[in-house]
PAGUMI-692263 format. One line per field, with one value per residue: residue in three letters; residue number from 1; x, y, z of N, C-alpha, C in turn. Coordinates in pm, 1 decimal. Example, Ala and Ser with C-alpha at 12.3 -4.5 7.8 and 13.67 -1.06 7.14 Angstrom:
type ALA/SER
seq 1/2
n_X 1319.0/1285.0
n_Y -569.0/-225.0
n_Z 780.0/708.0
ca_X 1230.0/1367.0
ca_Y -450.0/-106.0
ca_Z 780.0/714.0
c_X 1320.0/1290.0
c_Y -330.0/3.0
c_Z 780.0/787.0
This chain:
type MET/SER/PRO/ASP/LEU/PRO/ALA/ALA/PHE/ALA/ARG/PRO/ALA/ALA/TYR/GLY/ASP/LEU/ILE/ALA/ALA/VAL/LEU/ALA/LEU/ILE/ALA/LEU/ALA/ALA/LEU/LYS/SER/ARG/ALA/GLY/LEU/PRO/LEU/VAL/TRP/ILE/PHE/ASN/ILE/TRP/GLY/THR/ALA/ASP/LEU/PHE/TYR/ALA/PHE/TYR/GLN/GLY/ASN/GLN/THR/GLY/PHE/LEU/PRO/GLY/GLN/LEU/GLY/ALA/THR/PHE/PHE/ILE/PRO/THR/PHE/ILE/VAL/PRO/LEU/LEU/LEU/VAL/SER/HIS/GLY/LEU/MET/PHE/ARG/ILE/LEU/LEU/GLN/ARG/ASP/SER/THR/THR
seq 1/2/3/4/5/6/7/8/9/10/11/12/13/14/15/16/17/18/19/20/21/22/23/24/25/26/27/28/29/30/31/32/33/34/35/36/37/38/39/40/41/42/43/44/45/46/47/48/49/50/51/52/53/54/55/56/57/58/59/60/61/62/63/64/65/66/67/68/69/70/71/72/73/74/75/76/77/78/79/80/81/82/83/84/85/86/87/88/89/90/91/92/93/94/95/96/97/98/99/100
n_X 278.8/186.2/-141.7/-155.9/74.7/190.3/169.0/321.1/557.9/630.0/653.0/869.0/1075.6/1086.5/1147.2/1385.9/1550.6/1552.5/1681.8/1930.0/2016.0/2044.7/2241.3/2449.6/2501.3/2577.7/2804.8/2963.7/3001.8/3154.4/3397.0/3662.0/3710.8/3769.5/3551.2/3467.0/3539.8/3424.1/3153.8/3119.8/3140.2/2909.6/2707.1/2749.8/2700.3/2434.0/2309.5/2353.2/2222.1/1962.8/1903.3/1907.9/1702.9/1480.4/1476.3/1413.1/1161.5/1020.7/1008.8/855.7/617.8/503.6/477.2/269.5/286.8/381.7/299.3/473.7/487.5/619.7/844.0/983.7/1246.1/1400.6/1436.8/1551.2/1769.9/1891.1/1918.6/2094.3/2330.3/2373.3/2425.1/2665.2/2822.7/2821.5/2955.2/3206.3/3278.8/3298.1/3518.4/3722.5/3716.8/3797.5/4051.0/4178.3/4169.9/4340.8/4586.2/4649.7
n_Y 231.6/168.6/98.0/-32.7/-176.6/-501.1/-672.1/-894.0/-839.2/-584.5/-575.4/-764.1/-639.6/-384.1/-440.3/-582.0/-385.1/-202.8/-352.8/-386.7/-119.6/-61.5/-249.0/-146.6/100.3/14.3/-134.6/66.2/229.4/58.6/21.3/81.8/-95.0/-435.0/-584.7/-465.9/-544.6/-808.6/-727.0/-561.4/-753.7/-906.5/-712.0/-663.6/-912.1/-950.8/-722.0/-764.3/-1011.3/-928.6/-749.3/-922.2/-1098.1/-923.3/-859.8/-1112.8/-1157.7/-942.1/-1021.0/-1256.1/-1156.7/-1019.0/-744.6/-490.2/-280.8/46.2/23.1/74.5/344.3/666.6/568.0/400.1/441.0/329.8/35.3/41.7/211.3/274.2/19.4/-136.7/21.9/-12.8/-290.0/-299.6/-152.3/-322.5/-541.1/-428.4/-381.7/-642.6/-723.2/-554.2/-642.6/-909.2/-878.6/-755.5/-957.1/-1144.5/-1021.1/-1009.9
n_Z -453.5/-780.3/-897.6/-1138.3/-1163.3/-1128.0/-818.6/-767.1/-890.9/-799.4/-510.2/-432.4/-578.5/-462.4/-187.5/-220.8/-331.2/-118.6/83.9/-45.2/-54.2/221.1/288.6/131.8/254.2/511.6/445.1/337.3/561.7/713.7/584.8/662.7/863.7/983.1/903.0/675.9/402.9/371.4/402.0/178.1/-21.3/38.0/-3.6/-279.0/-399.8/-319.4/-437.6/-711.3/-751.4/-683.3/-892.5/-1115.3/-1039.3/-1035.7/-1305.6/-1411.5/-1286.4/-1398.9/-1666.2/-1639.1/-1539.0/-1748.7/-1860.3/-1994.8/-2289.1/-2204.4/-1941.4/-1732.2/-1734.4/-1672.6/-1549.7/-1712.7/-1778.1/-1576.5/-1598.2/-1853.4/-1857.3/-1599.7/-1466.7/-1640.7/-1609.0/-1332.9/-1327.3/-1472.5/-1295.8/-1070.9/-1186.4/-1236.8/-973.9/-875.6/-1023.1/-920.2/-651.9/-681.5/-793.8/-582.6/-388.1/-506.9/-489.4/-224.0
ca_X 278.5/81.7/-236.3/-132.6/195.4/159.9/230.6/419.6/683.9/661.2/694.7/1006.6/1169.8/1099.8/1219.0/1522.8/1623.2/1568.5/1789.0/2056.3/2056.5/2089.2/2370.3/2551.1/2535.6/2651.7/2937.4/3036.8/3042.8/3250.1/3508.8/3793.4/3723.6/3793.3/3425.6/3434.0/3551.8/3312.1/3026.2/3114.1/3108.7/2768.2/2628.6/2763.7/2629.1/2290.8/2263.5/2352.4/2112.4/1836.6/1879.3/1872.9/1572.0/1381.9/1469.2/1341.3/1022.2/960.6/977.7/750.1/495.8/446.6/432.2/209.6/354.3/338.0/255.1/565.3/472.0/742.1/958.2/1041.1/1391.5/1471.4/1491.0/1622.1/1890.2/1952.6/1955.4/2219.2/2439.9/2397.3/2488.0/2804.9/2887.4/2845.4/3058.3/3334.6/3309.4/3345.6/3654.2/3811.5/3726.6/3873.1/4191.9/4226.4/4190.3/4454.7/4711.8/4680.9
ca_Y 134.2/190.9/-13.6/-102.1/-256.1/-626.0/-683.3/-1002.1/-778.1/-458.3/-597.9/-816.0/-540.2/-278.2/-488.7/-612.6/-258.0/-149.6/-432.3/-353.0/15.5/-70.6/-318.7/-55.0/199.2/-54.8/-168.0/193.2/272.7/-36.7/-0.8/90.6/-199.1/-571.2/-635.9/-389.2/-619.9/-908.5/-658.8/-520.9/-875.5/-938.2/-613.0/-679.0/-1034.6/-927.2/-624.6/-828.3/-1108.4/-856.1/-696.7/-1035.1/-1146.4/-826.5/-880.7/-1237.5/-1134.3/-855.1/-1101.2/-1349.3/-1082.4/-982.9/-604.4/-437.7/-157.5/168.0/-3.1/137.8/491.1/747.4/496.5/308.0/462.5/250.2/-89.3/59.5/291.9/262.4/-117.7/-173.5/90.2/-80.9/-418.8/-270.6/-111.9/-443.4/-618.0/-362.7/-401.3/-780.0/-724.9/-493.0/-729.6/-1028.5/-837.7/-727.6/-1085.9/-1215.7/-954.6/-1025.5
ca_Z -561.2/-879.8/-907.4/-1264.7/-1151.7/-1057.3/-686.0/-775.6/-931.3/-726.3/-372.6/-422.4/-629.3/-363.6/-69.0/-263.5/-343.4/16.4/148.7/-111.5/-9.7/359.9/285.8/76.7/358.6/617.7/390.8/326.4/697.0/772.4/496.1/731.0/966.1/928.4/845.3/556.2/278.6/362.3/381.6/38.4/-99.2/62.6/-75.9/-422.3/-439.5/-304.3/-535.2/-844.9/-751.6/-682.4/-1026.2/-1202.5/-998.5/-1084.8/-1451.2/-1434.0/-1248.7/-1497.5/-1783.9/-1604.1/-1515.8/-1877.2/-1863.4/-2118.6/-2330.5/-2136.2/-1806.1/-1637.1/-1740.7/-1681.5/-1491.3/-1809.8/-1784.9/-1477.4/-1652.8/-1977.6/-1842.9/-1467.7/-1435.5/-1707.7/-1542.5/-1205.2/-1354.1/-1508.8/-1172.9/-990.7/-1254.8/-1208.4/-832.6/-862.9/-1080.0/-822.8/-537.1/-718.2/-807.1/-443.8/-320.9/-563.7/-454.0/-81.4
c_X 160.6/-13.5/-218.4/-13.5/163.4/237.1/337.5/556.6/724.4/715.1/838.0/1109.5/1193.0/1179.1/1363.5/1608.3/1649.2/1681.2/1923.4/2106.4/2109.1/2225.5/2481.1/2594.4/2615.3/2793.6/3024.9/3088.3/3151.0/3375.6/3643.8/3814.1/3749.4/3670.2/3393.8/3434.7/3444.9/3175.0/3012.0/3082.0/2959.5/2677.2/2631.9/2690.3/2479.6/2238.0/2255.1/2236.7/1976.1/1804.2/1838.6/1736.5/1461.0/1366.5/1389.4/1193.5/949.8/924.2/863.5/615.5/428.0/392.3/370.8/284.2/293.9/295.3/345.7/553.9/604.0/864.7/1020.5/1194.6/1466.9/1521.7/1570.9/1751.0/1964.2/2002.6/2080.1/2341.8/2474.5/2465.7/2634.7/2883.1/2918.5/2954.2/3197.7/3376.6/3358.2/3490.9/3754.5/3826.9/3809.3/4022.5/4251.9/4257.2/4312.6/4588.1/4749.5/4717.2
c_Y 163.8/72.1/-92.9/-195.7/-382.8/-633.9/-792.4/-950.1/-665.8/-485.3/-653.3/-714.4/-430.0/-323.8/-524.9/-487.9/-194.3/-221.6/-400.1/-215.3/12.9/-139.0/-227.8/46.3/136.3/-84.2/-40.3/240.7/184.3/-56.0/0.2/-15.4/-333.2/-625.2/-569.4/-469.7/-729.6/-842.6/-606.6/-640.0/-910.2/-841.3/-635.8/-802.8/-1011.7/-832.8/-683.7/-927.7/-1040.1/-800.9/-808.7/-1091.7/-1053.8/-838.7/-1004.5/-1218.7/-1044.1/-929.3/-1198.2/-1278.8/-1043.9/-841.5/-571.4/-310.9/-35.4/146.5/60.9/288.1/561.8/678.6/396.1/323.6/379.8/119.3/-68.1/134.8/265.9/121.1/-162.4/-104.6/26.9/-215.2/-400.0/-232.6/-231.8/-529.3/-559.3/-382.8/-543.4/-790.6/-668.8/-582.9/-853.9/-994.2/-814.8/-856.6/-1159.1/-1148.8/-969.1/-1166.0
c_Z -653.4/-886.0/-1034.9/-1259.9/-1072.1/-924.2/-684.6/-820.7/-836.1/-583.7/-362.4/-472.9/-527.3/-240.6/-103.2/-274.7/-207.8/90.4/87.8/-66.8/130.8/366.8/232.9/181.8/470.9/568.7/380.9/460.8/754.7/688.0/565.3/836.5/898.8/857.7/711.6/427.8/267.3/338.5/239.0/-51.5/-84.1/-12.9/-225.3/-473.8/-430.3/-411.8/-674.3/-854.1/-754.9/-822.5/-1122.4/-1167.3/-1050.1/-1235.6/-1482.7/-1401.7/-1348.8/-1624.1/-1758.1/-1586.4/-1645.8/-1877.4/-1999.4/-2159.4/-2261.6/-1991.7/-1701.9/-1636.3/-1751.7/-1620.2/-1585.8/-1817.6/-1682.9/-1536.8/-1782.7/-1965.7/-1711.8/-1440.2/-1510.7/-1647.0/-1407.5/-1224.9/-1393.9/-1382.3/-1084.0/-1054.3/-1228.8/-1063.6/-808.9/-913.8/-979.3/-697.4/-564.5/-736.9/-670.3/-375.1/-377.3/-527.9/-308.0/-43.5
């Protein structure tokens, strides 16, 4: 963790991302079982909430220009792509539930 990055932002973001990654791997491994679909729902809800919480915390922390350094591309490029991916996943999950 960079000493310039506020711990109030960095710790929850890091642990939230770690939990989301573990949930994604568990959901992926369980896709062919009965627990697969509920685990995908849990991962998708957690991942979306984690992104929104990190966005909220980032705004509350009040980053200074250039404080993120070379990682500025994460909130400006990666996070929007992840939010679109989660939105598409919700759409697929909801369509699947309505057809069964």
